N, C-alpha and C positions, 0 to 999 in steps of 0.2 A: 520481566520485561517492562521497561519504563517509557521508551520513546514511541513515536508514531511509526507505522509500517509504510515503506515505500516500495512500489512495484516499478521496475525499470528494465531497460534492455541494455546489455553490455556484452560485447564479444560474441555475438550470435546467440545469446541465451537470455531468457527472461528471468529476472531474479526478484526476490523479496529481501529487504534489509530493514532491520529495526534501527531507528535513529540512534546514533551513538555507537553502534557496533561497527567494527572494521570489516567484517566479512558478511556475505549474504547468508540469510537464514535458510533459504531454499532456492533451488534453481529449477527451471522448467523449459520445455521445448516450445510452448506456445504462450502467448499473452493471456489467453483465456484461462489456462491452468494456473498461471502465476497470479492473476487477479483473484481467482477463486480462493487460492491458498492465502493470499494476502488479506482478503476479506475475513476469512476464518480467524487469522491471527489477530486482526484488529478488533473483531467482535469479542473474542475470548478475553482480551486484555483491556477493552474499553478505551481504545485510542483512535486516532485519525488514520485513514488509509489514503495514501497519495498514489495515484496511478499516472504514470508518465507514458507519453507516446515514444515511438522508436527514436525520434529526434531529441528527446529529453524534455520537451515541453509538457506541462501538466495538462492531462485530459480530464481528470476527475479528482475530487477530494470528498471523502465521506467520513463522517464522524460517528463513532459507535460508543455507547448507545446514542440514538438520534437526539434524545433529550439533553445530551451534553454539548450539542452544536451551539456555539456562541452566536452564530448569525441568525437573525430573525427573518429569514426568507424561506420560501418553500423550495423543495427540490434538492 
């Protein structure tokens, strides 16, 4: 796995997709389940996890491991 992990809503389902892939890596009934799995994937591969709201706007971005975060801000 090379790219960041994105959690998003599409066609009534929450999904996780790795950047560059054409298909979702996992599908879930709830946002919470999708976020948890997306976080696991991002931690395992040391990439960024982008979490989107139902309307497609970004609600969160988390970099794993934290020491790889290029931003010099807390949170």
